[in-house]
Backbone bond lengths (Angstrom), bond angles and torsions (degrees), N, CA, C in turn:
res aa  C-N    CA-C-N  psi(-1)  N-CA   C-N-CA  omega(-1)  CA-C   N-CA-C  phi
1 M - - - 1.488 - - 1.542 104.53 -
2 D 1.203 118.85 138.51 1.463 126.97 178.29 1.503 109.97 -90.07
3 R 1.307 115.85 152.39 1.512 122.07 -173.90 1.513 107.68 -140.32
4 T 1.297 113.79 153.26 1.500 120.64 168.23 1.486 109.62 -82.91
5 A 1.319 117.08 172.49 1.420 124.20 -177.91 1.476 114.62 -53.00
6 D 1.341 115.62 -30.11 1.507 121.77 -173.38 1.567 107.18 -85.51
7 G 1.351 122.44 0.56 1.356 129.07 176.98 1.549 117.62 87.67
8 R 1.417 114.54 4.44 1.366 120.81 179.85 1.534 109.34 -81.46
9 S 1.400 118.42 144.87 1.345 125.16 -175.93 1.568 114.70 -66.04
10 V 1.247 116.27 150.50 1.510 123.02 172.31 1.580 105.87 -125.98
11 R 1.298 114.54 124.29 1.504 121.53 173.73 1.416 110.62 -106.43
12 M 1.364 116.64 148.55 1.491 120.54 173.46 1.465 112.60 -127.84
13 L 1.295 118.52 138.30 1.486 125.62 168.87 1.498 104.91 -104.45
14 T 1.343 117.36 113.10 1.431 121.50 -179.56 1.469 109.08 -110.84
15 L 1.395 117.39 132.39 1.508 119.43 -177.99 1.559 105.53 -125.57
16 I 1.258 117.79 132.36 1.431 124.23 179.67 1.526 111.04 -127.57
17 D 1.334 116.09 141.35 1.450 122.53 172.25 1.490 105.55 -85.94
18 E 1.396 117.25 113.37 1.504 119.98 -172.97 1.519 112.91 -66.77
19 H 1.356 117.10 -22.62 1.412 121.99 -175.49 1.630 108.48 -82.06
20 T 1.272 117.44 -53.00 1.425 121.93 -177.88 1.565 113.08 -90.53
21 R 1.277 120.79 -11.82 1.469 130.46 -174.36 1.483 114.43 64.31
22 E 1.278 117.18 6.90 1.469 123.79 177.31 1.535 112.47 -63.63
23 C 1.312 114.09 129.60 1.529 115.63 175.49 1.547 104.60 -79.35
24 L 1.335 115.32 119.47 1.457 121.10 -177.52 1.527 112.80 -82.55
25 A 1.338 113.67 -29.49 1.507 117.11 179.45 1.506 108.57 -168.94
26 I 1.297 115.62 148.80 1.511 124.79 160.62 1.424 108.16 -127.76
27 D 1.303 118.26 105.26 1.485 122.15 174.00 1.528 109.38 -88.30
28 V 1.285 117.18 127.52 1.415 124.36 179.09 1.500 114.15 -114.41
29 A 1.422 118.30 123.63 1.405 119.79 -172.22 1.576 106.46 -152.56
30 R 1.320 115.92 172.67 1.466 120.38 174.03 1.534 110.03 -72.14
31 S 1.363 114.39 -35.87 1.438 120.27 179.54 1.481 107.45 -147.35
32 L 1.324 115.51 156.99 1.604 118.98 179.04 1.498 104.45 -130.69
33 K 1.327 111.24 131.48 1.480 120.53 -178.79 1.537 104.73 -119.94
34 H 1.332 111.71 174.66 1.430 118.06 179.43 1.503 116.26 -61.31
35 G 1.339 114.31 -32.09 1.467 121.98 175.77 1.502 112.19 -61.51
36 D 1.364 115.79 -41.33 1.524 119.65 178.09 1.509 107.56 -63.19
37 V 1.324 121.93 -42.10 1.416 123.09 178.42 1.481 114.52 -64.39
38 L 1.353 118.23 -42.56 1.464 123.01 172.62 1.475 114.45 -56.54
39 E 1.359 112.10 -43.61 1.542 118.85 -175.60 1.651 106.86 -64.83
40 R 1.360 112.75 -48.53 1.451 115.35 -176.03 1.532 110.52 -67.25
41 L 1.318 117.59 -41.64 1.490 117.35 -175.50 1.596 110.10 -72.10
42 S 1.342 116.86 -31.69 1.483 115.74 177.10 1.536 110.41 -67.92
43 D 1.298 118.14 -36.99 1.457 127.04 -179.43 1.648 106.65 -63.66
44 L 1.298 112.14 -47.77 1.470 116.02 179.02 1.476 114.45 -66.97
45 F 1.353 116.23 -36.90 1.452 118.70 179.68 1.543 111.51 -68.00
46 V 1.330 115.00 -34.58 1.458 115.56 175.50 1.478 114.56 -67.25
47 R 1.313 114.69 -39.47 1.471 119.41 -176.48 1.524 114.64 -80.40
48 R 1.402 114.59 -34.71 1.440 118.66 -169.57 1.584 114.44 -116.61
49 G 1.341 113.33 -4.54 1.478 118.87 -173.83 1.546 113.67 89.55
50 V 1.294 113.57 160.17 1.447 120.27 -175.98 1.475 112.52 -84.82
51 P 1.314 120.18 121.70 1.544 118.79 178.25 1.538 112.22 -73.60
52 K 1.294 112.48 166.52 1.489 116.60 172.84 1.564 113.67 -77.28
53 Y 1.284 111.14 -31.46 1.491 116.24 -173.13 1.584 110.44 -139.98
54 L 1.385 114.17 149.25 1.409 118.84 176.70 1.604 104.25 -131.48
55 R 1.293 113.42 114.71 1.522 119.10 -179.83 1.538 104.07 -93.79
56 S 1.335 116.05 138.95 1.447 118.77 172.45 1.541 109.52 -158.65
57 D 1.296 113.80 169.83 1.512 117.75 170.34 1.459 107.68 -78.85
58 N 1.432 112.92 -171.69 1.449 118.21 -173.88 1.554 112.91 -96.07
59 G 1.312 119.39 22.77 1.419 125.29 178.15 1.632 110.73 -52.81
60 S 1.298 114.45 138.70 1.485 114.10 -176.25 1.492 115.01 -59.64
61 E 1.346 116.57 -20.68 1.471 118.32 177.20 1.483 112.03 -70.64
62 F 1.331 119.70 -21.48 1.406 125.94 176.32 1.539 116.06 -94.60
63 T 1.276 114.13 -36.00 1.520 120.59 179.78 1.398 117.86 -83.75
64 A 1.348 116.25 -5.16 1.475 118.17 -179.71 1.523 111.56 -61.93
65 I 1.300 111.14 143.13 1.460 119.33 -173.82 1.542 112.80 -54.46
66 A 1.318 115.04 -41.52 1.431 121.48 -179.81 1.559 112.53 -59.87
67 V 1.361 114.35 -39.09 1.376 117.25 179.60 1.601 109.88 -74.24
68 R 1.213 115.10 -41.20 1.581 117.22 179.45 1.453 109.87 -63.05
69 E 1.313 117.24 -44.04 1.473 122.45 -177.61 1.536 107.93 -62.30
70 W 1.290 117.08 -49.60 1.412 120.35 -177.84 1.539 114.49 -62.45
71 L 1.287 116.72 -40.43 1.396 120.41 174.85 1.549 114.14 -60.94
72 G 1.357 110.00 -41.76 1.512 114.55 172.55 1.483 114.46 -58.31
73 K 1.352 116.35 -42.16 1.452 121.06 -176.06 1.546 110.90 -63.76
74 V 1.309 113.83 -37.32 1.526 118.05 -178.94 1.521 111.65 -87.40
75 G 1.296 118.29 0.65 1.456 122.58 174.90 1.522 115.62 85.70
76 V 1.305 117.26 25.56 1.482 118.92 178.52 1.580 108.37 -102.11
77 K 1.305 115.72 132.32 1.459 120.96 178.09 1.489 108.23 -88.76
78 T 1.290 119.10 138.09 1.421 121.38 177.29 1.520 112.77 -93.56
79 L 1.218 118.76 142.49 1.443 130.05 177.48 1.491 109.06 -122.26
80 F 1.323 120.68 90.17 1.546 120.90 -179.83 1.443 104.66 -91.38
81 I 1.317 116.80 133.90 1.443 123.53 177.65 1.553 109.97 -77.70
82 Q 1.302 117.78 152.96 1.494 120.01 178.66 1.555 108.51 -60.53
83 P 1.309 118.47 141.96 1.455 121.11 173.93 1.525 111.80 -52.43
84 G 1.254 121.16 135.11 1.440 119.96 178.25 1.486 117.57 76.58
85 S 1.318 116.60 12.24 1.482 123.09 -177.50 1.510 111.89 -123.98
86 P 1.296 118.39 65.99 1.532 120.28 -178.97 1.515 112.21 -58.12
87 W 1.251 116.60 -30.08 1.559 119.56 -179.83 1.509 110.69 -58.87
88 E 1.264 119.73 -19.77 1.474 120.97 177.73 1.544 111.69 -76.22
89 N 1.274 113.92 -11.83 1.483 119.31 -178.11 1.586 107.05 -123.64
90 G 1.296 115.43 45.97 1.525 119.71 -169.76 1.512 118.65 -57.64
91 Y 1.309 114.76 -33.78 1.507 117.79 -179.08 1.563 111.26 -63.69
92 I 1.328 115.14 -48.30 1.422 115.74 -177.01 1.468 110.80 -77.78
93 E 1.359 121.80 -30.65 1.418 123.81 175.18 1.545 111.47 -64.04
94 S 1.330 115.06 -39.06 1.522 119.74 176.33 1.521 108.47 -63.68
95 F 1.364 114.80 -49.59 1.498 121.53 -179.02 1.545 108.94 -55.81
96 N 1.339 117.30 -48.49 1.424 118.62 -176.31 1.512 110.73 -63.31
97 G 1.369 116.94 -37.93 1.489 121.53 173.83 1.474 113.75 -56.20
98 K 1.384 114.82 -45.12 1.520 120.22 176.54 1.476 110.64 -61.37
99 L 1.325 118.93 -43.33 1.433 123.45 -175.71 1.513 107.95 -64.07
100 R 1.365 114.83 -41.00 1.504 117.32 179.75 1.518 112.02 -69.45
101 D 1.355 116.56 -43.67 1.463 116.36 -179.92 1.504 116.96 -68.62
102 E 1.365 114.53 -37.42 1.483 120.09 -174.68 1.525 115.07 -88.75
103 L 1.262 115.86 -16.30 1.467 120.02 -179.20 1.504 114.17 -135.39
104 L 1.287 115.72 -68.49 1.459 119.76 -168.16 1.564 115.14 -59.51
105 A 1.287 116.00 -31.66 1.507 117.51 178.63 1.553 109.76 -78.72
106 R 1.317 116.50 -16.80 1.523 120.14 179.50 1.468 114.90 -93.96
107 E 1.252 118.37 -20.77 1.488 124.78 -168.69 1.535 111.06 -113.30
108 R 1.334 114.40 141.75 1.400 120.87 166.36 1.489 108.94 -115.63
109 F 1.293 116.27 120.59 1.500 122.21 -174.09 1.486 109.54 -89.43
110 D 1.319 116.53 123.59 1.449 118.25 177.85 1.478 111.89 -73.80
111 T 1.350 116.30 -38.52 1.458 120.13 -177.84 1.557 111.98 -135.18
112 L 1.252 120.74 164.41 1.408 125.13 176.85 1.514 109.95 -60.72
113 L 1.316 119.31 -40.17 1.488 125.24 -179.62 1.530 105.16 -60.17
114 E 1.273 119.57 -46.15 1.489 122.82 -178.11 1.518 109.54 -62.36
115 A 1.292 114.00 -43.80 1.522 117.60 177.90 1.563 108.15 -58.11
116 K 1.323 119.25 -49.82 1.498 122.66 -176.29 1.521 109.00 -61.08
117 V 1.329 120.25 -43.68 1.463 120.73 178.71 1.501 111.94 -61.37
118 L 1.313 117.56 -53.84 1.476 121.34 -173.52 1.545 112.21 -67.25
119 I 1.406 114.33 -32.97 1.441 113.85 -179.62 1.489 110.05 -77.03
120 E 1.302 118.78 -32.00 1.462 120.14 177.56 1.586 110.45 -70.41
121 R 1.297 116.85 -36.27 1.499 121.82 172.03 1.545 112.26 -60.43
122 W 1.288 115.17 -41.35 1.489 117.58 179.90 1.558 106.67 -72.90
123 R 1.325 120.63 -38.23 1.466 121.53 176.95 1.558 111.94 -55.49
124 R 1.328 116.40 -45.20 1.474 121.51 -179.81 1.562 110.40 -68.80
125 H 1.308 119.52 -35.87 1.391 120.25 172.91 1.492 112.74 -64.61
126 Y 1.406 115.06 -43.58 1.475 120.13 178.28 1.518 111.17 -55.93
127 N 1.324 115.28 -41.47 1.501 121.64 -173.60 1.512 112.46 -79.01
128 T 1.353 120.23 -31.45 1.441 117.96 -166.19 1.488 111.88 -117.83
129 L 1.338 119.41 -16.84 1.463 122.11 -173.90 1.485 115.85 -125.20
130 R 1.368 114.99 -35.26 1.476 118.69 -170.69 1.631 106.12 -75.15
131 P 1.343 115.12 135.16 1.458 118.23 176.59 1.499 109.85 -77.74
132 H 1.346 115.55 146.40 1.430 123.12 176.15 1.493 110.39 -121.60
133 S 1.288 118.84 122.27 1.420 124.25 -176.67 1.584 112.38 -62.20
134 S 1.311 117.90 -32.07 1.436 123.69 176.52 1.538 113.25 -69.22
135 L 1.384 114.42 -18.08 1.467 118.74 179.60 1.525 112.72 -112.62
136 G 1.284 113.38 31.25 1.511 118.30 179.78 1.590 109.09 65.72
137 Y 1.256 115.87 33.36 1.530 122.17 176.49 1.501 111.55 64.07
138 R 1.253 115.50 36.15 1.472 125.42 176.20 1.563 106.33 -114.06
139 P 1.297 117.23 153.62 1.467 122.61 175.97 1.567 108.50 -75.37
140 P 1.372 117.63 153.23 1.468 116.43 179.39 1.543 116.39 -63.19
141 A 1.265 116.83 -25.62 1.499 119.76 -177.74 1.555 106.27 -126.98
142 P 1.356 118.93 69.81 1.460 117.71 179.17 1.422 113.15 -68.88
143 E 1.305 122.42 -23.32 1.521 123.86 -179.31 1.538 107.12 -62.13
144 A 1.318 121.85 -23.50 1.452 121.57 179.73 1.529 110.75 -71.79
145 I 1.269 124.10 -10.91 1.487 122.63 177.63 1.484 111.52 -123.43
146 Q 1.301 117.91 2.75 1.482 122.17 178.84 1.506 108.49 -78.81
147 P 1.396 119.27 136.17 1.459 119.15 174.55 1.503 109.43 -66.43
148 L 1.313 115.91 152.70 1.442 125.13 176.43 1.554 108.30 -78.54
149 H 1.325 116.12 137.24 1.409 118.54 174.72 1.527 110.29 -110.38
150 F 1.220 117.34 133.61 1.424 123.17 -173.52 1.530 110.29 -104.98
151 V 1.258 117.37 133.94 1.520 118.98 -178.60 1.521 107.14 -97.59
């Protein structure tokens, strides 16, 4: 678990599109509850469309009845990994490792706000500039840095 300089915990909700490898969101807070997950997912579903599946670990914020019922109502099938089997969720585990290696292990956050700002800046870099070997050394969201062409 990560902490700010005052010793208080920092939790992160990380969401990845397994097809494009784009990081859709990293929510940073002192604690994460099922309501936080519902809020983020509903926002993403409005902006990006409703996926067929949602893969997650068995954290209480994902396994809460309210979350499972809501996902069922909007037509999303849940894929919970087996407890103690992080390899079943390889994309997010790999992403979290990169986040840790490239940012979290190098930074000491004085405040929660500082953590939010620096993590969001890293997420944008990850999506638009950082090359990914699985994508032919292109970033997941190259259109974000492509110049517009006018006809």
